[in-house]
N, C-alpha and C positions, 0 to 999 in steps of 0.2 A: 505494499499500498504506499501511496504518497501522498505527506501532508499538504495540509494546503498552502502553505509558502513553496513547497518546493511545484506545488501545482504550477502556482503562478509563474514561480522564476522559468517553470519550461515551455510556458505559455508563451513568455516574452521573449525567449532565446526563439522561437518558433515562426514568433511577429518579427524579429530578424533577420531572416535567413535573405529575405527578398531584397534589403535594403543596396547591397552591393550594386545590383542589376539596377535596379531606379537609381541610384545613385549616375552610373554611367551612360545609359539611356537620356535621362533629363540634359547633361552637359553636352552628348553627343548630338540629337535633336535639335537642342537651342543653339548650338554654335551652325549647326546648316540651316536652319531658320532666318536667323541672322545675316547669313552671308547671302540670302534668295532676296530678303528685303534689302539689300542693298545694288540689287541690279535693277539697272533704268531702259531697257530693252529686251523685248519677247526673246529678239533671236540669240541674245547672248545669254537670257535667262534659260532658253532651251539645251543650250552647249552646254552649260553648268548642268541644270539639273539632270541629264543624262550620264554627266562622266559623276558628280556627284550620290548618284543614285547605286549605281553597281559600286562606286569605292563604298559606299553605306555599308550595302547590302553584305558585304565581305567584311568590313571591320565588323559589325555588328554580331555576325555569326562567329565570328573569332572570337571576341569578346565576350558574349553571352556564355558560350562553349565552356570557357575558361571560367569564370564566375555562377557557372553554373555547379561546373564540377567541384567549388567549394562548397556551394549550398548543399548538395549530396552529402559531402562530408560531415558537415554540420551538423546536417539533420540524423546522420549514424552516431553522431557524439551525444545526438540528444537524446537517442530512445537507449543509448547502450546507458546513458548514467540516470536515467529513470529507473529502466527495470534494474538497476542494480542496486540504487536509496530502497525503491519499491521492496525487494527481497528482503534488503537487512531489516528494515522496517517490520516486516513479517516474523522473521526468524527471531528478531530482541523481544517477542511477545511470549516467544517460547524457551526460553533460558535453557531448559535441559532438555531439550529435544535435540538431537544427534543430528545438525543441519551440514547440509555438502556445499562448501563456501562456493559463491557462484559462480566463478569462471570455471568452477570443476563441474558444476551441475550440467549434465548434456542436454536433459530436457528442458531446464529455461533458456540454454544457449540457443537451442531449438528453435523454441518460440519466440527469440530476439532476433534471430536473423530471419524468419519468416515474417515477422512485422517491417524489417526493416527492408526487405523485398518488396513487401505490398507497399510501403510508403516509397521506395523507389519507382517502381510501377507510378503510382499516382503520380509524382511529382514530376515524369518523366510526359504522363499528357498533361499534365498543368504547361508544362514548358511549351508544350507544341500547341498552345493555343497562346500564347502572349499576343497584347497589342495594347493601344491605348485609345485613347478619344481624342479625334481633330478637334478643330476649330468649332465645326457644324454641329457637335454634338454625337458624332457616329463613331462608335467602338468600331475598329479597324486593326488588321496584324500591321506588325511594326513597321514591314516596308510601304505599306498603305498609307499609315499614317505619316511617316516622311516625304512623301509625295506633297497629299494632302495640306499638311503645316505649309510647307515651303511655297506651294501655291497661293495657299490663301494667303500668306507675307506677303508675296510677290504682287499680288492683284491690287491689294489694298493701296501698297504705296505706288503703283504703277499710275492708278487711275485716279490716285489724287484723294481716296477713300479716307483715308489714315495717313498720319507722317508715320515716320519710320518705328519709332519708340512704340505710339500706338498699336500698330502692326504686330510689333514682335510680343507687345505682351498679350493680343488676343490670338495669337497663334499659339503660346504657347499657355496659355491661362489653363485650359483641360490638363493637360499635361503633368502640371504641377498639382491642382485641387483632386484629379482624381486616380492618377499614379500608374502603374501595370494593373491591365485585367486581363481577368480570363475569358476567353469569347466563346461563346456555340456559333460557330459560324454560318448553321441551318438557321436559327432563331433569332439571332442577332443579341441574344442574351448574354450578358455579362457582368462578372463581380471584379473585387478588389482581390490583385494577386497576392496581395498581402494576407487576406482573410480565407482565401484557397488553401496558400501551403500552410496557415496555421490549422486550419478545419484536418487538412491530412495530414500534420503529422501528429496533433493531440488526437485526433482518432485513431492513427496506427497505436499511438501510446497507452491510448485507455484502454485498447483490446488486449495489447499485451499485458499492460498491469493485471485487467481481470485473469487471465490465462494464468499469470504466472501464481496470482494468490488460489487459483483457485486449483493448482498444482501443488501448494504450500497447504494449504485445508486438506486437500487428501492425503499428500504425505504424514500431517503431524494428527492425522485421524480426526479434523475438526467436524463440528456440527452446525455451527449457526457461524455470523457475518455478524459486527458489529460497523455505525456508519463514523466517521469522523467527524468532529466539530470542530467550531471554529466563530469567531466574532463577527459581525454584521453578515450575515448567513441572507442569502434571497430566500422572498417568504416561502416560495413550495418546497425547500428542503429542511426549512427550520423546524419545522413539527416534528420531525425523523431525525435529526441528526444526533449521534450520541447514543443512540440507544441501542441494544442488542436483539437480535432478532434468530429464530431458527433457518434453516436452510429452506425449508418450505416458504414460510413467511417473506423472507427475504426475495428470494425470488418472486412470488408475488406483487410484494411492494415494489420492486423496480421494474416490473411488468407496468406499472400501474400509472408509473412517472412520466411525465413528458419528456422530461429533461434526467436522463437513467444516471443512477448512482455508475461512476464509473466510467464515463465519456469522456471525464475531463471537462467538461463546459461548464464546470465553479469547479469550488473549492473544495469538495467531496469526494471521499474514496472511502473502501471496505475490506476490513482484514478479516480473518478468521480466527474464530473463538472455539472455544468449547465449553458450551454451554452449561452454568453451574460452576465453573473452575476458574474460567476468565475475567478477572474481574473487570467491570467499567472503566472506562477511562475518566465518567463524567459523573457525580454527582447529581439525582435531580435536583438540587437548590443549586447547580454551578448552571447546569442546564439552562435552567428559569432567570438564572441573572443576566446567560448570553441573551437570553431572548426580550427580558427587559431592557437592558441597555442599548442592544437595536432598534426596540419602538421608542426607546424616551429619545432616542437619536439627538441633533443639536438645530440650531438656526443658524442659517445663515442668509444675510442681508433680509432678514424678515420675513423668510421661509423656512415651513417647518421640515428637517428631512430624517427619514432613519437612515443608521448607518452604514445600511448597505445601499441607499440610495446617493448619501456623500460619495461611498467608493466609487460609483457608477460617476460620479460630477466629476472626480479625478479623474477617470477612466476619457470622459468625453474632453477635457481641458488637453491630457495630455497628447491624444488623436490629434485635436486642433493645433497644437504645437511643433507635430513631426511634417503635418500639410502643410504651416508656414515656414518651416525650416527649407522643405521642398522647394518653396515658390523663392526662396533668401538664393540658393543655387542656380533656379532658371536667370534668376535676375541678376547675377555675377557672372554667366554665360555670356546673357544676352547684354551685359556691358549696361544696363539700365538703370544708371545712378538717381535716377528720381525714386523709381519706385524699390528699387534699393533700401534705401535710406526710409522711406516707408514700410514696408514689410520687416526691414530688421524693429524697429519703434514696433510695433503691434507682436512681434515674437517677446519682446522686451516685457510688454503688457501684459501679455497672456502669460508666460512666468510669475509677473507680481501675482495676478490673480491665484493664481495655480495655486503660489505659497500663500497666500490668506485664506482661501479656499480650507486648503489642509492643516493651517493653524486653526483657525476656528472649529473645524471639526474634528480634533485631536488628532489628526491620522498621518502616517509618516508618508516625508515625501518621496518620492521614486522620479528622479528625474531620470534615471536612465529607460526609462520607459518611453519616453521622449526623444530619444536620441534617433540619430539618421546617418546614415553613412554618409562622408564627405562631409560633414560639418564637423568639423572640431573644436576644439578650444577657444583658436583665434579669432573665427569665426561667431561665436556667442560673447567675446568681448568686445568685438565689433560693433556689435548688436546695442550691447549694453552700454558704449559710449555714443551709439549714435541718439540712443535716448536720454542720454544724459545733455547732449551738447542740443537737442533740437528736441523738442517736447512737440508732441502733438496736441493743436487747440482746444481735441473733445476727445476725453475719453471715454473708448467703451469696451466694457468687458461683454465677453461672450453671456447668451443670454443662462440666466440662470433658472432651467424649467426643471420639472420631475422627468429624470430619466424615462426614457421609450423601452428602457427594459422593465421597468416597474409597471408600465402597462400591460406588457405581455405579462408579467407574472399574475397579475389580475387574471386575464385572457385564461392563463392556467389553471387557477384556482377556480374560477367559474366553470370550465370545463369539467373540471375534476367532480366537482359536486353533480353535475350535468349528468356526468357516466354513474356517478354513484346511485342518483336517482333512476338510471335507465337499469342498471346493475337489481337494483328493488323491484322493480316492475317486471322486470325478468323474470324473478325467480315467484312470483306470484303468476306468472303466466308464460311458464316453460315450454319450452318448444319441443315436440319430440325428436327421436335421431334420423332426420330423412335420407340418411343413409342406409338405413336398414327397410327403409319404405317401398313398396311396391309401385310400379304406375298406377294402379286402382286405388293405391291407398295415399298416394300423393294426389290426385285426381279428388277424391273423398277430400281430403283436407284441405285443397284448397277452396273448394265447396262449400265446408261446412265451417270454416276457421279465419279465413281472409275474405276483407271485405271489398278487395278488388278481384272483379269478377274475369275470368280467366275461360278462353274459348277457341277451338279447335285444337283441344285434350285426345280426342281422337286419331290414332296414330301418331302421336307426338314419339319422339326418343324421350326413353324414362331420364336420361342424363339431362337432357336439356330442362324437362319438367321440373327434374327433381332441381336443379339451380335454381328455377326461378320464384320455386315454391319457397325455396328456404330464403332468397335473395327480398321477395317482397314480405315474409313472417318477420323478417327484421327490421323491414323497413316501416312496417307498420308499428314494431314493437318502439322503434323510436317516434311514430306518429302519436306516441300513446293510444295503438290499437284502432286509431284511422287511418283512412287513404285519402287521396285526393279527389275530389268531386270527378265522377265521369270518367274516372283512369279505368283501362284496363288492358290486360295482358290478352297477348292472340297469338299462337303459332303457328307459321306459315303467312306466306301473302307476300312474303321477300324476295327480290330480285337476286338471282345466281351468285355467290358468293358475299352477299352480305349475311351476316349472322344475329346482327340486331339495330333496331333501329325506329327511334322516336316518332309517330306521327302526329305533329302539333295540331292538326288539322281537327284529327277524330280522336286525340288525347287518348290515343292505342299506342303501347306496348309491343312492337313488330318483333317476334324469337324465332330463331330457326326450330323447323319440326324436325326433317331430321337430319342424318350424316352424324359423325363422331365428333363428344367434344374433346377428347382424346387429342384428334389430329388438330382439331382448332388451333387446343392450346401449346399445340406443339410449334404451329405454326407463328404464335406469338412469339415465342421464347426464340424461335430462330430471324425474326424479324427486330429484334432488341440486339441479337448477336451482330448481324449486319451490320446494326447502326453502331455499336460498339467498336466494332474495326474499323467502318469507313469514318467516322468521325474522331475517333482516336478518345472516348469519352467512356466515363462508367454509368451518364446519365442512359435511362432505358429510352427506346423508342414510344412504347407505350407503359401507362403508371401501372398498367396489370397485365399480367400474364393468364390469367384463369377467365373462364367464361363467366363465372358469375361478376368478378370483375367489368368483362363488358356490358351487363345488364344493368349493374351502377354507374357506369358511365351514361348509358342512356336514360336512368333515372337521375340524371345529374341535371339532365336537358331537361326531364320534365319539371323538378324543384324548380330550375330557370325558369320556364314558362311559366310555372304558377303563379309566380311572382312579377310576372310582366317581362321578366329579364333582366329584374333590376339587379341578381344578384351577380351575374356575368356583367354587365356593367358596369358594379363598383370595382370592378375588378381593377377596370383602366382610371379607376378615378384618380389615383396617385402614380405617378414613374414609379415610384418606388415599389407599389401592390402589384403594378402591371409587371415588373422586371421578375419579383416574387413567383407569380402565377404560372409562370411557365417552365419556372425548374422542376416540377415534377417530372416529367419527363419530353422527347422533342415534338410527342403530336400534340402537345400543349399549344404549342407557338403558330399552330395551323390554325385557318380558317375556312370553312366551308362556303359559306357566301353563301347562305340558303337561310333566309330568316333568321336570322344570329346575329349579335352583338360578334366586336372586335374579338372578346374573348371568353365567346360560348365555348370551346373546346378545352381551353384553360378551366374551364370552371367544371367542366365535366369529370377531366380528369382529375384533378385534385379531391372531386367530391368521391371517385372511385376509389381515389387512391388510400382515401380517407377511410372509405365506408367496408371497402374488401382488403385493408389491412395489407400487409405483404412490407416489401423493402423500401419501398419508395414512400410508407406513409409518413417517417420522419420528415419528408421532403415538402409535406403540404405547409404551408405558412402557418401562423399563428391566428393570422387574420384570416383568413379562408376556413381554418375548422370552426373559430368564434362565430363565424356567417354560418354553417352549415346547423351547429349545435342551437342557434339563436331562432331559426326556421324550424329545427323540431321542436324548438321550448314551445314556440307559436301555437301548432296544433298541439302538443301535452295541456296548454293552460286552457284549451277550449274544451277538452275532455274532462277535466275536473268537474 
């Protein structure tokens, strides 16, 4: 097990992995943009452009290969350090056990090697899709970004639309603000490379820690787990931290959490124990004090924050400082003295705000979290000097709002309460084991227990009927024992090659009548495998591979039309949610252009992944989960 401080330190190290790459690219592309802005004729620019793009392609590939090799080496070091520290902690809890040293433990070394290989492969996938955002807001591969930014600067200066300095500022703004991006070139969806690499490394580290602790659990004859505890815990984990659980209870608890213990997305971990023998690390009184101290919190600029919210405020200012340092690197390379001075002063103000917030909240400052490759102590001193010599007339701190993470936590708590109510309803209305039912029994169950009407059952493949009855039973359960007015399920009536379709004109869910479910599901798996290879990604093309998942997808359209397509329409309300909604699958980014909103397929794919379960359920954003549960909640309230 890793302690909360160790987890935080490893997460910071994972975040720093991309710094050397970003430093080089910011300086290299800004230098070339500056040169483009100085050219005055189209002919000379075209000659320069042809030469520079070829040179940049060679230079970039060569430099990235060198720097990414360093990144891979550091990633291996992070995983090895995490494995060693976690193992040492676990065995320290059993001083009388004969433990094999970590370096000599063949089973654990194999787990470590496997984690390194998994993370290395994922890192390779990420580096194959590196890009940046051009001045028009388009995420593009590196070479295209070079061309777009240089073209942009040249056009602004030669047409007189902007002076040289303004042109360079506009051309480089997105480079510094958004940094490196990991791009899915089919859907156009992009995320920060820093976040992608951090998820890659911490995901592998979390899985490895689980496997090592499980190995220790088995080797030492343990029968339970204790969850670590720390101050300023997130609300979703605070009630369960510091407590001991049997193997069965811990598994059930962890599976019920939206953020599982052991994924290292928080500061908690679990270590093996022997119930009744291993003493708890914390007394009930100590755990209660951690809770009350967190709840009491601190007051910052007239607003009350829990200790957890205060730590998230620290993280927000640290991220802003990193971004500001990247802007300064761009300013220096571009030779923009005016903007450099402004950005240096802004950075110094951020530092002052960070120290003030940390002091008021009683939190340790961690300036290392705001470090950026290429921004050394000399540049830091220059920023301090600039702030002293030329103070800006108006002081503006970044807004101290409640962290968005806290809003997500509330959504998680609301979701957990809803799932608990659904579980209670299920106990009262438990469904039979559909897998053991014959075609006739399935037909009778649909007729006698479901409110959704079924037609075309005669001659329908029992496997298709079974999945349909199972899905509709769960759907009506989530609806509080109701269904959508006028909704019917019909077997047959589909074009060749189509397995399911929602006809919004007749409010009918059309399903396949004959054929093989196994063959359909094999084709779904094959399609996902081809997508992985073609786009070098771990994202699936279809969010689900089961026939039941396909039914849930079409039910997603049913639910959307039941709300006048307001649900899919809301996915495009903000750029952040629009981007997040298509991460669940490649198909989510498509549009069928038939009486649907822009994100109709994205809504249906997220709905299917969430309701059917499987590996893509974790890709469904909390905002969409909340929308789904609120829809069901509305019907359940009507049934009370």
